[in-house]
Biotite code that builds the C-alpha atoms (Angstrom):
import biotite.structure as struc

atoms = struc.array([
    struc.Atom([110.407, 26.266, 119.514], chain_id="A", res_id=1, res_name="UNK", atom_name="CA", element="C"),
    struc.Atom([108.564, 28.013, 116.937], chain_id="A", res_id=2, res_name="UNK", atom_name="CA", element="C"),
    struc.Atom([110.453, 31.772, 115.441], chain_id="A", res_id=3, res_name="UNK", atom_name="CA", element="C"),
    struc.Atom([108.509, 34.508, 114.293], chain_id="A", res_id=4, res_name="UNK", atom_name="CA", element="C"),
    struc.Atom([110.519, 38.005, 113.059], chain_id="A", res_id=5, res_name="UNK", atom_name="CA", element="C"),
    struc.Atom([108.737, 40.648, 114.008], chain_id="A", res_id=6, res_name="UNK", atom_name="CA", element="C"),
    struc.Atom([109.256, 44.572, 112.804], chain_id="A", res_id=7, res_name="UNK", atom_name="CA", element="C"),
    struc.Atom([112.953, 45.520, 113.464], chain_id="A", res_id=8, res_name="UNK", atom_name="CA", element="C"),
    struc.Atom([114.369, 43.852, 116.114], chain_id="A", res_id=9, res_name="UNK", atom_name="CA", element="C"),
    struc.Atom([111.186, 41.718, 117.664], chain_id="A", res_id=10, res_name="UNK", atom_name="CA", element="C"),
    struc.Atom([110.636, 38.663, 117.617], chain_id="A", res_id=11, res_name="UNK", atom_name="CA", element="C"),
    struc.Atom([108.315, 35.955, 119.352], chain_id="A", res_id=12, res_name="UNK", atom_name="CA", element="C"),
    struc.Atom([109.274, 32.275, 120.102], chain_id="A", res_id=13, res_name="UNK", atom_name="CA", element="C"),
    struc.Atom([106.303, 29.655, 120.875], chain_id="A", res_id=14, res_name="UNK", atom_name="CA", element="C"),
    struc.Atom([107.420, 26.944, 123.005], chain_id="A", res_id=15, res_name="UNK", atom_name="CA", element="C"),
    struc.Atom([105.261, 24.282, 124.517], chain_id="A", res_id=16, res_name="UNK", atom_name="CA", element="C"),
    struc.Atom([104.087, 26.071, 127.525], chain_id="A", res_id=17, res_name="UNK", atom_name="CA", element="C"),
    struc.Atom([105.035, 29.975, 126.687], chain_id="A", res_id=18, res_name="UNK", atom_name="CA", element="C"),
    struc.Atom([105.347, 32.747, 124.399], chain_id="A", res_id=19, res_name="UNK", atom_name="CA", element="C"),
    struc.Atom([108.091, 34.660, 124.302], chain_id="A", res_id=20, res_name="UNK", atom_name="CA", element="C"),
    struc.Atom([108.229, 37.976, 122.976], chain_id="A", res_id=21, res_name="UNK", atom_name="CA", element="C"),
    struc.Atom([111.699, 40.312, 122.985], chain_id="A", res_id=22, res_name="UNK", atom_name="CA", element="C"),
    struc.Atom([111.190, 43.756, 122.032], chain_id="A", res_id=23, res_name="UNK", atom_name="CA", element="C"),
    struc.Atom([107.880, 43.728, 120.828], chain_id="A", res_id=24, res_name="UNK", atom_name="CA", element="C"),
    struc.Atom([107.171, 47.411, 118.643], chain_id="A", res_id=25, res_name="UNK", atom_name="CA", element="C"),
    struc.Atom([105.007, 46.791, 115.681], chain_id="A", res_id=26, res_name="UNK", atom_name="CA", element="C"),
    struc.Atom([103.765, 43.586, 114.345], chain_id="A", res_id=27, res_name="UNK", atom_name="CA", element="C"),
    struc.Atom([101.778, 44.438, 111.201], chain_id="A", res_id=28, res_name="UNK", atom_name="CA", element="C"),
    struc.Atom([101.198, 41.107, 110.677], chain_id="A", res_id=29, res_name="UNK", atom_name="CA", element="C"),
    struc.Atom([99.157, 40.748, 114.136], chain_id="A", res_id=30, res_name="UNK", atom_name="CA", element="C"),
    struc.Atom([101.754, 37.289, 114.356], chain_id="A", res_id=31, res_name="UNK", atom_name="CA", element="C"),
    struc.Atom([101.668, 37.575, 118.317], chain_id="A", res_id=32, res_name="UNK", atom_name="CA", element="C"),
    struc.Atom([97.525, 38.792, 118.700], chain_id="A", res_id=33, res_name="UNK", atom_name="CA", element="C"),
    struc.Atom([97.330, 35.380, 116.544], chain_id="A", res_id=34, res_name="UNK", atom_name="CA", element="C"),
    struc.Atom([99.221, 33.545, 118.770], chain_id="A", res_id=35, res_name="UNK", atom_name="CA", element="C"),
    struc.Atom([97.456, 34.681, 121.534], chain_id="A", res_id=36, res_name="UNK", atom_name="CA", element="C"),
    struc.Atom([93.870, 34.302, 120.413], chain_id="A", res_id=37, res_name="UNK", atom_name="CA", element="C"),
    struc.Atom([94.979, 30.469, 119.373], chain_id="A", res_id=38, res_name="UNK", atom_name="CA", element="C"),
    struc.Atom([96.848, 29.426, 122.238], chain_id="A", res_id=39, res_name="UNK", atom_name="CA", element="C"),
    struc.Atom([95.165, 31.223, 125.431], chain_id="A", res_id=40, res_name="UNK", atom_name="CA", element="C"),
    struc.Atom([96.201, 28.220, 127.652], chain_id="A", res_id=41, res_name="UNK", atom_name="CA", element="C"),
    struc.Atom([100.195, 29.388, 127.700], chain_id="A", res_id=42, res_name="UNK", atom_name="CA", element="C"),
    struc.Atom([101.576, 31.746, 129.631], chain_id="A", res_id=43, res_name="UNK", atom_name="CA", element="C"),
    struc.Atom([103.188, 34.985, 127.624], chain_id="A", res_id=44, res_name="UNK", atom_name="CA", element="C"),
    struc.Atom([106.724, 36.424, 128.738], chain_id="A", res_id=45, res_name="UNK", atom_name="CA", element="C"),
    struc.Atom([107.557, 40.328, 127.369], chain_id="A", res_id=46, res_name="UNK", atom_name="CA", element="C"),
    struc.Atom([111.010, 41.077, 126.972], chain_id="A", res_id=47, res_name="UNK", atom_name="CA", element="C"),
    struc.Atom([112.572, 44.642, 126.553], chain_id="A", res_id=48, res_name="UNK", atom_name="CA", element="C"),
    struc.Atom([116.265, 45.281, 126.285], chain_id="A", res_id=49, res_name="UNK", atom_name="CA", element="C"),
    struc.Atom([116.195, 48.629, 126.945], chain_id="A", res_id=50, res_name="UNK", atom_name="CA", element="C"),
    struc.Atom([114.181, 51.874, 126.567], chain_id="A", res_id=51, res_name="UNK", atom_name="CA", element="C"),
    struc.Atom([114.119, 53.347, 122.602], chain_id="A", res_id=52, res_name="UNK", atom_name="CA", element="C"),
    struc.Atom([111.081, 53.519, 120.280], chain_id="A", res_id=53, res_name="UNK", atom_name="CA", element="C"),
    struc.Atom([112.945, 50.323, 118.250], chain_id="A", res_id=54, res_name="UNK", atom_name="CA", element="C"),
    struc.Atom([112.700, 48.382, 121.304], chain_id="A", res_id=55, res_name="UNK", atom_name="CA", element="C"),
    struc.Atom([109.606, 49.124, 123.949], chain_id="A", res_id=56, res_name="UNK", atom_name="CA", element="C"),
    struc.Atom([105.824, 49.778, 122.811], chain_id="A", res_id=57, res_name="UNK", atom_name="CA", element="C"),
    struc.Atom([103.450, 50.021, 125.564], chain_id="A", res_id=58, res_name="UNK", atom_name="CA", element="C"),
    struc.Atom([100.933, 48.698, 123.684], chain_id="A", res_id=59, res_name="UNK", atom_name="CA", element="C"),
    struc.Atom([102.612, 45.141, 125.171], chain_id="A", res_id=60, res_name="UNK", atom_name="CA", element="C"),
    struc.Atom([101.035, 46.470, 127.899], chain_id="A", res_id=61, res_name="UNK", atom_name="CA", element="C"),
    struc.Atom([97.281, 46.141, 126.709], chain_id="A", res_id=62, res_name="UNK", atom_name="CA", element="C"),
    struc.Atom([97.908, 42.727, 125.436], chain_id="A", res_id=63, res_name="UNK", atom_name="CA", element="C"),
    struc.Atom([98.011, 38.937, 126.548], chain_id="A", res_id=64, res_name="UNK", atom_name="CA", element="C"),
    struc.Atom([95.188, 40.184, 129.139], chain_id="A", res_id=65, res_name="UNK", atom_name="CA", element="C"),
    struc.Atom([93.847, 36.878, 129.263], chain_id="A", res_id=66, res_name="UNK", atom_name="CA", element="C"),
    struc.Atom([97.010, 35.369, 129.849], chain_id="A", res_id=67, res_name="UNK", atom_name="CA", element="C"),
    struc.Atom([99.588, 34.749, 132.778], chain_id="A", res_id=68, res_name="UNK", atom_name="CA", element="C"),
    struc.Atom([102.055, 37.107, 131.429], chain_id="A", res_id=69, res_name="UNK", atom_name="CA", element="C"),
    struc.Atom([105.163, 38.463, 132.568], chain_id="A", res_id=70, res_name="UNK", atom_name="CA", element="C"),
    struc.Atom([106.697, 41.987, 131.667], chain_id="A", res_id=71, res_name="UNK", atom_name="CA", element="C"),
    struc.Atom([110.331, 41.574, 132.236], chain_id="A", res_id=72, res_name="UNK", atom_name="CA", element="C"),
    struc.Atom([111.747, 45.084, 131.481], chain_id="A", res_id=73, res_name="UNK", atom_name="CA", element="C"),
    struc.Atom([115.384, 46.663, 131.567], chain_id="A", res_id=74, res_name="UNK", atom_name="CA", element="C"),
    struc.Atom([115.468, 48.832, 134.163], chain_id="A", res_id=75, res_name="UNK", atom_name="CA", element="C"),
    struc.Atom([115.825, 52.501, 131.971], chain_id="A", res_id=76, res_name="UNK", atom_name="CA", element="C"),
    struc.Atom([112.042, 51.545, 131.315], chain_id="A", res_id=77, res_name="UNK", atom_name="CA", element="C"),
    struc.Atom([110.390, 55.245, 132.318], chain_id="A", res_id=78, res_name="UNK", atom_name="CA", element="C"),
    struc.Atom([107.823, 54.039, 135.472], chain_id="A", res_id=79, res_name="UNK", atom_name="CA", element="C"),
    struc.Atom([105.570, 56.455, 134.246], chain_id="A", res_id=80, res_name="UNK", atom_name="CA", element="C"),
    struc.Atom([103.859, 53.835, 131.348], chain_id="A", res_id=81, res_name="UNK", atom_name="CA", element="C"),
    struc.Atom([103.593, 50.799, 134.601], chain_id="A", res_id=82, res_name="UNK", atom_name="CA", element="C"),
    struc.Atom([100.685, 50.055, 137.050], chain_id="A", res_id=83, res_name="UNK", atom_name="CA", element="C"),
    struc.Atom([101.417, 49.087, 140.598], chain_id="A", res_id=84, res_name="UNK", atom_name="CA", element="C"),
    struc.Atom([99.062, 46.032, 140.001], chain_id="A", res_id=85, res_name="UNK", atom_name="CA", element="C"),
    struc.Atom([101.654, 44.908, 136.699], chain_id="A", res_id=86, res_name="UNK", atom_name="CA", element="C"),
    struc.Atom([103.815, 41.899, 136.501], chain_id="A", res_id=87, res_name="UNK", atom_name="CA", element="C"),
    struc.Atom([106.666, 43.374, 136.219], chain_id="A", res_id=88, res_name="UNK", atom_name="CA", element="C"),
    struc.Atom([110.435, 42.139, 136.471], chain_id="A", res_id=89, res_name="UNK", atom_name="CA", element="C"),
    struc.Atom([112.846, 44.941, 136.415], chain_id="A", res_id=90, res_name="UNK", atom_name="CA", element="C"),
    struc.Atom([116.508, 43.635, 135.304], chain_id="A", res_id=91, res_name="UNK", atom_name="CA", element="C"),
    struc.Atom([119.895, 45.437, 135.093], chain_id="A", res_id=92, res_name="UNK", atom_name="CA", element="C"),
    struc.Atom([122.899, 43.780, 133.648], chain_id="A", res_id=93, res_name="UNK", atom_name="CA", element="C"),
    struc.Atom([124.446, 40.723, 135.936], chain_id="A", res_id=94, res_name="UNK", atom_name="CA", element="C"),
    struc.Atom([120.659, 39.968, 137.316], chain_id="A", res_id=95, res_name="UNK", atom_name="CA", element="C"),
    struc.Atom([119.411, 36.733, 137.351], chain_id="A", res_id=96, res_name="UNK", atom_name="CA", element="C"),
    struc.Atom([115.412, 35.615, 137.817], chain_id="A", res_id=97, res_name="UNK", atom_name="CA", element="C"),
    struc.Atom([114.040, 32.106, 138.566], chain_id="A", res_id=98, res_name="UNK", atom_name="CA", element="C"),
    struc.Atom([110.520, 30.334, 137.393], chain_id="A", res_id=99, res_name="UNK", atom_name="CA", element="C"),
    struc.Atom([108.903, 33.705, 135.580], chain_id="A", res_id=100, res_name="UNK", atom_name="CA", element="C"),
    struc.Atom([105.884, 33.069, 135.024], chain_id="A", res_id=101, res_name="UNK", atom_name="CA", element="C"),
    struc.Atom([105.727, 29.645, 137.188], chain_id="A", res_id=102, res_name="UNK", atom_name="CA", element="C"),
    struc.Atom([106.921, 28.190, 134.100], chain_id="A", res_id=103, res_name="UNK", atom_name="CA", element="C"),
    struc.Atom([110.563, 27.271, 134.779], chain_id="A", res_id=104, res_name="UNK", atom_name="CA", element="C"),
    struc.Atom([112.011, 30.290, 132.727], chain_id="A", res_id=105, res_name="UNK", atom_name="CA", element="C"),
    struc.Atom([115.408, 31.759, 133.753], chain_id="A", res_id=106, res_name="UNK", atom_name="CA", element="C"),
    struc.Atom([116.821, 34.731, 133.299], chain_id="A", res_id=107, res_name="UNK", atom_name="CA", element="C"),
    struc.Atom([120.059, 36.127, 132.895], chain_id="A", res_id=108, res_name="UNK", atom_name="CA", element="C"),
    struc.Atom([120.603, 39.854, 132.326], chain_id="A", res_id=109, res_name="UNK", atom_name="CA", element="C"),
    struc.Atom([123.801, 40.836, 130.622], chain_id="A", res_id=110, res_name="UNK", atom_name="CA", element="C"),
    struc.Atom([125.623, 44.658, 129.735], chain_id="A", res_id=111, res_name="UNK", atom_name="CA", element="C"),
    struc.Atom([124.791, 45.003, 125.786], chain_id="A", res_id=112, res_name="UNK", atom_name="CA", element="C"),
    struc.Atom([125.950, 48.522, 125.846], chain_id="A", res_id=113, res_name="UNK", atom_name="CA", element="C"),
    struc.Atom([122.769, 49.966, 125.197], chain_id="A", res_id=114, res_name="UNK", atom_name="CA", element="C"),
    struc.Atom([120.284, 48.332, 127.294], chain_id="A", res_id=115, res_name="UNK", atom_name="CA", element="C"),
    struc.Atom([120.765, 44.758, 128.359], chain_id="A", res_id=116, res_name="UNK", atom_name="CA", element="C"),
    struc.Atom([120.932, 41.100, 126.078], chain_id="A", res_id=117, res_name="UNK", atom_name="CA", element="C"),
    struc.Atom([119.030, 38.418, 127.777], chain_id="A", res_id=118, res_name="UNK", atom_name="CA", element="C"),
    struc.Atom([120.072, 34.709, 128.316], chain_id="A", res_id=119, res_name="UNK", atom_name="CA", element="C"),
    struc.Atom([116.769, 32.744, 128.826], chain_id="A", res_id=120, res_name="UNK", atom_name="CA", element="C"),
    struc.Atom([116.419, 28.858, 129.791], chain_id="A", res_id=121, res_name="UNK", atom_name="CA", element="C"),
    struc.Atom([112.644, 27.306, 129.188], chain_id="A", res_id=122, res_name="UNK", atom_name="CA", element="C"),
    struc.Atom([112.455, 23.731, 129.269], chain_id="A", res_id=123, res_name="UNK", atom_name="CA", element="C"),
    struc.Atom([114.856, 22.151, 126.878], chain_id="A", res_id=124, res_name="UNK", atom_name="CA", element="C"),
    struc.Atom([115.326, 25.903, 124.981], chain_id="A", res_id=125, res_name="UNK", atom_name="CA", element="C"),
    struc.Atom([117.935, 28.243, 125.643], chain_id="A", res_id=126, res_name="UNK", atom_name="CA", element="C"),
    struc.Atom([118.009, 31.550, 124.116], chain_id="A", res_id=127, res_name="UNK", atom_name="CA", element="C"),
    struc.Atom([120.393, 34.040, 123.545], chain_id="A", res_id=128, res_name="UNK", atom_name="CA", element="C"),
    struc.Atom([118.709, 37.733, 122.721], chain_id="A", res_id=129, res_name="UNK", atom_name="CA", element="C"),
    struc.Atom([121.021, 39.970, 121.968], chain_id="A", res_id=130, res_name="UNK", atom_name="CA", element="C"),
    struc.Atom([119.100, 43.472, 122.164], chain_id="A", res_id=131, res_name="UNK", atom_name="CA", element="C"),
    struc.Atom([121.998, 46.177, 120.593], chain_id="A", res_id=132, res_name="UNK", atom_name="CA", element="C"),
    struc.Atom([124.474, 44.304, 121.570], chain_id="A", res_id=133, res_name="UNK", atom_name="CA", element="C"),
    struc.Atom([126.836, 45.119, 118.468], chain_id="A", res_id=134, res_name="UNK", atom_name="CA", element="C"),
    struc.Atom([124.828, 48.096, 117.467], chain_id="A", res_id=135, res_name="UNK", atom_name="CA", element="C"),
    struc.Atom([125.709, 50.407, 120.271], chain_id="A", res_id=136, res_name="UNK", atom_name="CA", element="C"),
    struc.Atom([128.740, 48.997, 121.635], chain_id="A", res_id=137, res_name="UNK", atom_name="CA", element="C"),
    struc.Atom([132.137, 49.136, 121.554], chain_id="A", res_id=138, res_name="UNK", atom_name="CA", element="C"),
    struc.Atom([134.186, 46.269, 119.629], chain_id="A", res_id=139, res_name="UNK", atom_name="CA", element="C"),
    struc.Atom([136.230, 45.567, 123.020], chain_id="A", res_id=140, res_name="UNK", atom_name="CA", element="C"),
    struc.Atom([132.925, 45.298, 125.454], chain_id="A", res_id=141, res_name="UNK", atom_name="CA", element="C"),
    struc.Atom([130.941, 43.207, 122.756], chain_id="A", res_id=142, res_name="UNK", atom_name="CA", element="C"),
    struc.Atom([134.168, 40.605, 122.335], chain_id="A", res_id=143, res_name="UNK", atom_name="CA", element="C"),
    struc.Atom([134.361, 40.321, 126.068], chain_id="A", res_id=144, res_name="UNK", atom_name="CA", element="C"),
    struc.Atom([130.705, 39.567, 126.147], chain_id="A", res_id=145, res_name="UNK", atom_name="CA", element="C"),
    struc.Atom([130.139, 36.966, 123.523], chain_id="A", res_id=146, res_name="UNK", atom_name="CA", element="C"),
    struc.Atom([133.701, 35.755, 125.802], chain_id="A", res_id=147, res_name="UNK", atom_name="CA", element="C"),
    struc.Atom([131.887, 35.730, 128.801], chain_id="A", res_id=148, res_name="UNK", atom_name="CA", element="C"),
    struc.Atom([128.517, 34.152, 126.885], chain_id="A", res_id=149, res_name="UNK", atom_name="CA", element="C"),
    struc.Atom([131.120, 31.167, 125.457], chain_id="A", res_id=150, res_name="UNK", atom_name="CA", element="C"),
    struc.Atom([132.586, 30.254, 128.845], chain_id="A", res_id=151, res_name="UNK", atom_name="CA", element="C"),
    struc.Atom([129.409, 30.341, 130.806], chain_id="A", res_id=152, res_name="UNK", atom_name="CA", element="C"),
    struc.Atom([127.039, 29.307, 128.234], chain_id="A", res_id=153, res_name="UNK", atom_name="CA", element="C"),
    struc.Atom([128.588, 27.266, 125.436], chain_id="A", res_id=154, res_name="UNK", atom_name="CA", element="C"),
    struc.Atom([125.457, 25.624, 124.171], chain_id="A", res_id=155, res_name="UNK", atom_name="CA", element="C"),
    struc.Atom([122.895, 27.838, 122.776], chain_id="A", res_id=156, res_name="UNK", atom_name="CA", element="C"),
    struc.Atom([119.919, 26.600, 120.908], chain_id="A", res_id=157, res_name="UNK", atom_name="CA", element="C"),
    struc.Atom([118.958, 29.750, 119.328], chain_id="A", res_id=158, res_name="UNK", atom_name="CA", element="C"),
    struc.Atom([120.522, 32.782, 119.048], chain_id="A", res_id=159, res_name="UNK", atom_name="CA", element="C"),
    struc.Atom([119.267, 36.218, 118.117], chain_id="A", res_id=160, res_name="UNK", atom_name="CA", element="C"),
    struc.Atom([121.780, 38.425, 117.764], chain_id="A", res_id=161, res_name="UNK", atom_name="CA", element="C"),
    struc.Atom([122.153, 41.859, 115.172], chain_id="A", res_id=162, res_name="UNK", atom_name="CA", element="C"),
    struc.Atom([124.341, 41.245, 111.800], chain_id="A", res_id=163, res_name="UNK", atom_name="CA", element="C"),
    struc.Atom([127.289, 43.430, 112.753], chain_id="A", res_id=164, res_name="UNK", atom_name="CA", element="C"),
    struc.Atom([127.913, 40.403, 115.410], chain_id="A", res_id=165, res_name="UNK", atom_name="CA", element="C"),
    struc.Atom([126.707, 37.620, 113.784], chain_id="A", res_id=166, res_name="UNK", atom_name="CA", element="C"),
    struc.Atom([129.733, 35.645, 112.552], chain_id="A", res_id=167, res_name="UNK", atom_name="CA", element="C"),
    struc.Atom([131.612, 36.375, 116.137], chain_id="A", res_id=168, res_name="UNK", atom_name="CA", element="C"),
    struc.Atom([128.853, 35.105, 117.754], chain_id="A", res_id=169, res_name="UNK", atom_name="CA", element="C"),
    struc.Atom([128.382, 31.491, 115.954], chain_id="A", res_id=170, res_name="UNK", atom_name="CA", element="C"),
    struc.Atom([132.151, 31.116, 115.972], chain_id="A", res_id=171, res_name="UNK", atom_name="CA", element="C"),
    struc.Atom([132.694, 31.297, 119.562], chain_id="A", res_id=172, res_name="UNK", atom_name="CA", element="C"),
    struc.Atom([129.323, 29.400, 120.814], chain_id="A", res_id=173, res_name="UNK", atom_name="CA", element="C"),
    struc.Atom([127.824, 26.020, 119.427], chain_id="A", res_id=174, res_name="UNK", atom_name="CA", element="C"),
    struc.Atom([124.490, 28.147, 118.205], chain_id="A", res_id=175, res_name="UNK", atom_name="CA", element="C"),
    struc.Atom([121.710, 25.062, 117.082], chain_id="A", res_id=176, res_name="UNK", atom_name="CA", element="C"),
    struc.Atom([120.144, 28.183, 115.209], chain_id="A", res_id=177, res_name="UNK", atom_name="CA", element="C"),
    struc.Atom([121.160, 31.726, 114.454], chain_id="A", res_id=178, res_name="UNK", atom_name="CA", element="C"),
    struc.Atom([118.725, 34.858, 113.764], chain_id="A", res_id=179, res_name="UNK", atom_name="CA", element="C"),
    struc.Atom([120.165, 38.063, 112.930], chain_id="A", res_id=180, res_name="UNK", atom_name="CA", element="C"),
    struc.Atom([118.128, 41.351, 112.641], chain_id="A", res_id=181, res_name="UNK", atom_name="CA", element="C"),
    struc.Atom([119.298, 45.048, 111.280], chain_id="A", res_id=182, res_name="UNK", atom_name="CA", element="C"),
    struc.Atom([117.925, 48.088, 112.673], chain_id="A", res_id=183, res_name="UNK", atom_name="CA", element="C"),
])
């Protein structure tokens, strides 16, 4: 798994069969475009945790046109941006989707206060992307969610969370790698 930090809280994960892009807003280094150009055979999944200028940019709908692609979007994204023929998987907290993009990618959504957080399995990779967890979420709700993740998914290969919850998250879950971001 190759991990690239994008602008704000965005991340790109390159896996053997797919590329996962979380909360894309800007990419001045053109990392996503380069990965897409160099790996045309890979499926691409764009994840958006909530409708906010630091987590959602409509540019994602113009990217990866030659790839098998799916958009996993929080239910608060305005539908005026979406065309009927786009491959959209809408999610709310508690939803689960299996075999996204036909690549064995499974997704579970959790309440992160503002928007949702994602727990994703793809092959041997297990990823928790916290979204706004800890930034716009009250402390008690954050602790409850972290405990739930620790109970239901005790081994996470990669956790991407805000700095404000990174230590608590790492202490509860046997994370192989922790990535943090600042707003």
